[in-house]
Structure formats: C-alpha cells, structure tokens
C-alpha positions as a Markdown table, in Angstrom:
| # | Residue | x | y | z |
|---|---|---|---|---|
| 1 | Unk | -34.6 | -233.6 | -53.2 |
| 2 | Unk | -37.6 | -233.6 | -55.4 |
| 3 | Unk | -38.7 | -237.2 | -56.2 |
| 4 | Unk | -40.0 | -238.0 | -59.5 |
| 5 | Unk | -43.6 | -239.0 | -59.8 |
| 6 | Unk | -43.5 | -240.4 | -63.2 |
| 7 | Unk | -40.6 | -242.3 | -64.7 |
| 8 | Unk | -40.6 | -243.5 | -68.2 |
| 9 | Unk | -38.1 | -246.4 | -69.3 |
| 10 | Unk | -37.1 | -246.5 | -73.1 |
| 11 | Unk | -34.8 | -248.4 | -75.4 |
| 12 | Unk | -34.9 | -250.7 | -78.3 |
| 13 | Unk | -36.7 | -254.0 | -78.5 |
| 14 | Unk | -34.8 | -256.5 | -76.3 |
| 15 | Unk | -32.8 | -254.0 | -74.1 |
| 16 | Unk | -34.8 | -254.9 | -70.8 |
| 17 | Unk | -37.2 | -251.9 | -70.5 |
| 18 | Unk | -40.0 | -253.9 | -68.8 |
| 19 | Unk | -37.5 | -255.8 | -66.7 |
| 20 | Unk | -36.2 | -252.4 | -65.2 |
| 21 | Unk | -39.7 | -251.0 | -64.8 |
| 22 | Unk | -40.7 | -254.1 | -62.8 |
| 23 | Unk | -37.7 | -253.9 | -60.7 |
| 24 | Unk | -38.2 | -250.2 | -59.9 |
| 25 | Unk | -41.7 | -250.7 | -59.2 |
| 26 | Unk | -40.9 | -253.4 | -56.5 |
| 27 | Unk | -38.2 | -251.2 | -54.9 |
| 28 | Unk | -40.0 | -247.9 | -55.1 |
| 29 | Unk | -43.5 | -249.2 | -54.6 |
| 30 | Unk | -44.5 | -247.6 | -57.9 |
| 31 | Unk | -47.5 | -248.4 | -60.1 |
| 32 | Unk | -46.6 | -250.0 | -63.3 |
| 33 | Unk | -47.7 | -249.0 | -66.7 |
| 34 | Unk | -46.8 | -251.7 | -69.2 |
| 35 | Unk | -47.1 | -252.0 | -73.0 |
| 36 | Unk | -48.5 | -255.3 | -74.2 |
| 37 | Unk | -47.3 | -255.8 | -77.7 |
| 38 | Unk | -48.9 | -259.1 | -77.8 |
| 39 | Unk | -52.3 | -257.5 | -78.0 |
| 40 | Unk | -51.4 | -256.0 | -81.4 |
| 41 | Unk | -53.0 | -258.4 | -83.9 |
| 42 | Unk | -50.9 | -257.0 | -86.8 |
| 43 | Unk | -47.5 | -257.4 | -85.1 |
| 44 | Unk | -46.6 | -260.9 | -86.2 |
| 45 | Unk | -47.6 | -260.2 | -89.8 |
| 46 | Unk | -45.6 | -257.0 | -89.7 |
| 47 | Unk | -42.3 | -258.8 | -89.0 |
| 48 | Unk | -42.9 | -261.1 | -91.8 |
| 49 | Unk | -44.1 | -258.4 | -94.3 |
| 50 | Unk | -43.3 | -254.9 | -92.9 |
| 51 | Unk | -44.2 | -252.9 | -96.1 |
| 52 | Unk | -47.9 | -254.5 | -96.3 |
| 53 | Unk | -48.6 | -254.3 | -92.5 |
| 54 | Unk | -46.8 | -251.2 | -91.4 |
| 55 | Unk | -49.6 | -248.6 | -91.1 |
| 56 | Unk | -52.1 | -251.1 | -89.4 |
| 57 | Unk | -49.4 | -252.0 | -86.9 |
| 58 | Unk | -48.4 | -248.5 | -86.2 |
| 59 | Unk | -52.0 | -247.1 | -85.8 |
| 60 | Unk | -52.9 | -249.9 | -83.5 |
| 61 | Unk | -49.9 | -249.2 | -81.2 |
| 62 | Unk | -50.6 | -245.3 | -81.4 |
| 63 | Unk | -54.3 | -245.7 | -80.4 |
| 64 | Unk | -53.6 | -248.4 | -77.7 |
| 65 | Unk | -50.9 | -246.2 | -76.2 |
| 66 | Unk | -53.0 | -243.1 | -76.3 |
| 67 | Unk | -55.9 | -244.8 | -74.6 |
| 68 | Unk | -53.5 | -246.2 | -71.9 |
| 69 | Unk | -52.0 | -242.7 | -71.3 |
| 70 | Unk | -55.5 | -241.1 | -71.0 |
| 71 | Unk | -56.3 | -243.7 | -68.2 |
| 72 | Unk | -53.0 | -243.0 | -66.1 |
| 73 | Unk | -54.0 | -242.8 | -62.5 |
| 74 | Unk | -53.1 | -239.9 | -60.3 |
| 75 | Unk | -50.5 | -240.5 | -57.5 |
| 76 | Unk | -52.4 | -241.7 | -54.4 |
| 77 | Unk | -51.3 | -242.4 | -50.7 |
| 78 | Unk | -50.3 | -246.0 | -51.6 |
| 79 | Unk | -48.6 | -245.4 | -55.0 |
| 80 | Unk | -46.9 | -241.9 | -55.4 |
| 81 | Unk | -45.0 | -243.1 | -58.4 |
| 82 | Unk | -45.8 | -244.3 | -61.9 |
| 83 | Unk | -43.3 | -246.2 | -63.8 |
| 84 | Unk | -43.8 | -246.8 | -67.6 |
| 85 | Unk | -41.9 | -249.0 | -69.9 |
| 86 | Unk | -42.3 | -246.6 | -72.8 |
| 87 | Unk | -42.6 | -243.0 | -73.8 |
| 88 | Unk | -45.6 | -242.0 | -75.8 |
| 89 | Unk | -43.5 | -239.6 | -78.0 |
| 90 | Unk | -41.2 | -242.3 | -79.3 |
| 91 | Unk | -44.0 | -243.6 | -81.4 |
| 92 | Unk | -42.7 | -241.5 | -84.2 |
| 93 | Unk | -39.5 | -243.5 | -84.3 |
| 94 | Unk | -41.3 | -246.5 | -85.8 |
| 95 | Unk | -43.6 | -244.3 | -87.9 |
| 96 | Unk | -40.7 | -242.7 | -89.8 |
| 97 | Unk | -38.9 | -246.0 | -90.3 |
| 98 | Unk | -41.8 | -248.0 | -91.5 |
| 99 | Unk | -44.5 | -245.7 | -93.2 |
| 100 | Unk | -44.5 | -244.2 | -96.6 |
| 101 | Unk | -44.8 | -240.3 | -97.2 |
| 102 | Unk | -48.6 | -240.4 | -97.6 |
| 103 | Unk | -49.1 | -242.5 | -94.6 |
| 104 | Unk | -46.9 | -240.2 | -92.4 |
| 105 | Unk | -48.9 | -237.3 | -93.6 |
| 106 | Unk | -52.1 | -239.0 | -92.1 |
| 107 | Unk | -50.2 | -240.3 | -89.0 |
| 108 | Unk | -48.9 | -236.7 | -88.1 |
| 109 | Unk | -52.4 | -235.3 | -88.2 |
| 110 | Unk | -53.6 | -238.0 | -85.8 |
| 111 | Unk | -50.6 | -237.6 | -83.6 |
| 112 | Unk | -50.9 | -233.8 | -83.4 |
| 113 | Unk | -54.4 | -234.4 | -81.9 |
| 114 | Unk | -53.2 | -236.8 | -79.4 |
| 115 | Unk | -49.9 | -235.6 | -78.1 |
| 116 | Unk | -51.2 | -232.2 | -76.7 |
| 117 | Unk | -53.3 | -234.3 | -74.2 |
| 118 | Unk | -50.3 | -236.6 | -73.1 |
| 119 | Unk | -48.7 | -236.2 | -69.6 |
| 120 | Unk | -44.9 | -235.9 | -69.7 |
| 121 | Unk | -42.7 | -237.9 | -67.4 |
| 122 | Unk | -40.7 | -236.3 | -64.7 |
| 123 | Unk | -37.6 | -238.2 | -66.1 |
| 124 | Unk | -37.0 | -240.5 | -69.1 |
| 125 | Unk | -34.4 | -243.3 | -68.8 |
| 126 | Unk | -33.0 | -244.3 | -72.3 |
| 127 | Unk | -31.4 | -247.7 | -72.0 |
| 128 | Unk | -28.8 | -247.8 | -74.9 |
| 129 | Unk | -27.2 | -251.0 | -76.2 |
| 130 | Unk | -25.4 | -252.4 | -79.1 |
| 131 | Unk | -27.3 | -254.2 | -81.8 |
| 132 | Unk | -25.3 | -257.5 | -81.3 |
| 133 | Unk | -26.4 | -257.4 | -77.4 |
| 134 | Unk | -30.1 | -256.7 | -78.5 |
| 135 | Unk | -30.2 | -259.5 | -80.9 |
| 136 | Unk | -28.7 | -261.9 | -78.4 |
| 137 | Unk | -31.4 | -260.8 | -75.7 |
| 138 | Unk | -34.2 | -261.3 | -78.4 |
| 139 | Unk | -33.0 | -264.8 | -79.3 |
| 140 | Unk | -32.8 | -265.9 | -75.7 |
| 141 | Unk | -36.1 | -264.7 | -74.6 |
| 142 | Unk | -37.6 | -266.5 | -77.8 |
| 143 | Unk | -40.9 | -264.7 | -78.1 |
| 144 | Unk | -42.9 | -266.1 | -81.2 |
| 145 | Unk | -43.8 | -262.6 | -82.5 |
| 146 | Unk | -40.2 | -261.5 | -82.5 |
| 147 | Unk | -38.7 | -264.4 | -84.3 |
| 148 | Unk | -38.7 | -262.8 | -87.8 |
| 149 | Unk | -36.9 | -259.6 | -86.5 |
| 150 | Unk | -33.8 | -259.3 | -88.7 |
| 151 | Unk | -30.5 | -257.9 | -87.5 |
| 152 | Unk | -30.6 | -255.3 | -90.3 |
| 153 | Unk | -34.0 | -254.0 | -89.0 |
| 154 | Unk | -32.9 | -254.0 | -85.5 |
| 155 | Unk | -29.7 | -252.0 | -86.4 |
| 156 | Unk | -31.8 | -249.5 | -88.2 |
| 157 | Unk | -34.0 | -249.2 | -85.2 |
| 158 | Unk | -31.2 | -248.8 | -82.8 |
| 159 | Unk | -29.8 | -246.0 | -85.0 |
| 160 | Unk | -33.2 | -244.3 | -85.0 |
| 161 | Unk | -33.5 | -244.5 | -81.3 |
| 162 | Unk | -30.1 | -243.0 | -80.8 |
| 163 | Unk | -30.9 | -240.1 | -83.2 |
| 164 | Unk | -34.3 | -239.6 | -81.5 |
| 165 | Unk | -33.0 | -239.4 | -78.0 |
| 166 | Unk | -29.8 | -237.5 | -78.8 |
| 167 | Unk | -32.1 | -234.7 | -79.8 |
| 168 | Unk | -34.7 | -235.2 | -77.2 |
| 169 | Unk | -35.3 | -232.3 | -74.8 |
| 170 | Unk | -39.0 | -232.4 | -73.7 |
| 171 | Unk | -38.1 | -233.7 | -70.2 |
| 172 | Unk | -35.0 | -234.6 | -68.1 |
| 173 | Unk | -33.3 | -237.6 | -69.9 |
| 174 | Unk | -30.8 | -240.0 | -68.5 |
| 175 | Unk | -29.0 | -242.1 | -71.1 |
| 176 | Unk | -27.6 | -245.4 | -69.6 |
| 177 | Unk | -25.1 | -247.7 | -71.3 |
| 178 | Unk | -27.0 | -250.8 | -70.7 |
| 179 | Unk | -24.3 | -253.0 | -72.2 |
| 180 | Unk | -22.1 | -252.2 | -69.2 |
| 181 | Unk | -24.8 | -253.0 | -66.5 |
| 182 | Unk | -27.0 | -255.9 | -65.4 |
| 183 | Unk | -29.5 | -254.6 | -63.1 |
| 184 | Unk | -31.5 | -257.8 | -63.1 |
| 185 | Unk | -28.7 | -260.2 | -61.8 |
| 186 | Unk | -26.6 | -257.6 | -59.9 |
| 187 | Unk | -28.4 | -255.8 | -56.9 |
| 188 | Unk | -25.6 | -253.4 | -56.5 |
| 189 | Unk | -26.0 | -252.3 | -60.2 |
| 190 | Unk | -29.7 | -251.8 | -59.6 |
| 191 | Unk | -29.0 | -249.6 | -56.6 |
| 192 | Unk | -26.6 | -247.5 | -58.3 |
| 193 | Unk | -28.9 | -247.1 | -61.3 |
| 194 | Unk | -31.8 | -246.1 | -59.1 |
| 195 | Unk | -29.7 | -243.5 | -57.4 |
| 196 | Unk | -28.9 | -242.0 | -60.7 |
| 197 | Unk | -32.7 | -242.0 | -61.9 |
| 198 | Unk | -33.7 | -240.2 | -58.7 |
| 199 | Unk | -31.3 | -237.4 | -58.9 |
| 200 | Unk | -33.1 | -234.1 | -59.2 |
| 201 | Unk | -31.5 | -232.7 | -62.3 |
| 202 | Unk | -32.6 | -231.2 | -65.6 |
| 203 | Unk | -31.3 | -231.6 | -69.1 |
| 204 | Unk | -29.6 | -234.8 | -70.4 |
| 205 | Unk | -27.3 | -236.9 | -68.3 |
| 206 | Unk | -25.2 | -239.9 | -69.2 |
| 207 | Unk | -24.5 | -242.9 | -67.0 |
| 208 | Unk | -21.7 | -245.2 | -68.1 |
| 209 | Unk | -21.0 | -247.6 | -65.2 |
| 210 | Unk | -17.5 | -248.9 | -65.0 |
| 211 | Unk | -16.6 | -252.1 | -63.2 |
| 212 | Unk | -13.7 | -251.4 | -60.5 |
C-alpha cells in the first residue's frame, strides 16, 4: 500500500482537528503543521463585529497560511509524514461567508496568485459534526477569542463547510462522522480511524463508525 506523505485534517471550529492531528503525529511519527488562530490580531474583534473586521481577518489568515505552506519541510529520514490541521483551499469558505462582493473580487486576485504555488495533500480528512455538538465543544474549551461565536454563525459555517467538501475533488477525501466517534478518549476509535485514513484509495469515501 502507498502510504500518504501529507495528510490534512479539516472541519468546522470546535470539531477537534488539532486534537486528531496531534494524535496522528504521535502515532505515525509525523511532523505537525498547525494553525495558530491566536496570532490573528483581528480575530477577537471580528467575532464581536464581523462586518467591520471581516476583510482584515481574512487577509491575515490567508497570508499567514500561505507563508506557512511555503515553508513546509520535505519528508526526511526521521519524519516521512506531514500532518496539518487545515487545508489551504478551505480559506474560500470564510471569504464567501464574510466578505462583500468588492472584497471577494480583490481576495480572488490574491488567492489566484497563491494557490498555484501550494502543495496539495495526499489525503484530506473532513471531520463532519452537528452544530449542536460543535457549540458544546466550543463552550467546553472556553477559548477567549471564541466566546462571541453565535450558534447562528456556526450553523452557517457548518453548512458552508458541508457544501465545500461535498463538491471537493482536488485530492482523495475521507468524510468522517465525527459525532459518532471519540478518538481522544477511545484508542480503538483512533486505531480504526487511522486505518481508514491510510487506505490507498482515490475519490471521496465516507466513514460512519457504528458502535456494536
């Protein structure tokens, strides 16, 4: 079987992308590539006043993600696998929710220059969950910059993510029912999920674990 050398984990805020990326890194000896939303100086203001701070927030994320992607290390003897907790192409999801038509036109010009220079993952894992579960996770982890996220905005975001990934065909894609799995607390769930991720298949696959 051909092992992936670059895995990207995706999903809406609160679904557990970073937790899964960290666990996979530990189990598979992969090099972690993590987003750091706390570095965005506009994020807290955006959640309080989305219309006023949307473009600044979006542009900062786009530029920081591009810089990080340009600095991705090549596989080496010690780390043959990269594991990221985001997919660069998903940046458009937020842009089309939050930006005006004029801002989107400018955003697309910048994005077009960048995306041709981005390395695509060997497989993308989309963690799909209910809005209610996402909201509960966000409240439990209690991050200051997330305290103003409304359930209505989260629902809109969840629908936009589903639409994006149900039409995504740039790379192999595994869509996981994350509501039915607990890979953090249950080692068996993690092992089963890892097996699915490492399967050498093309196209889109669905993983909906069912408890016996």
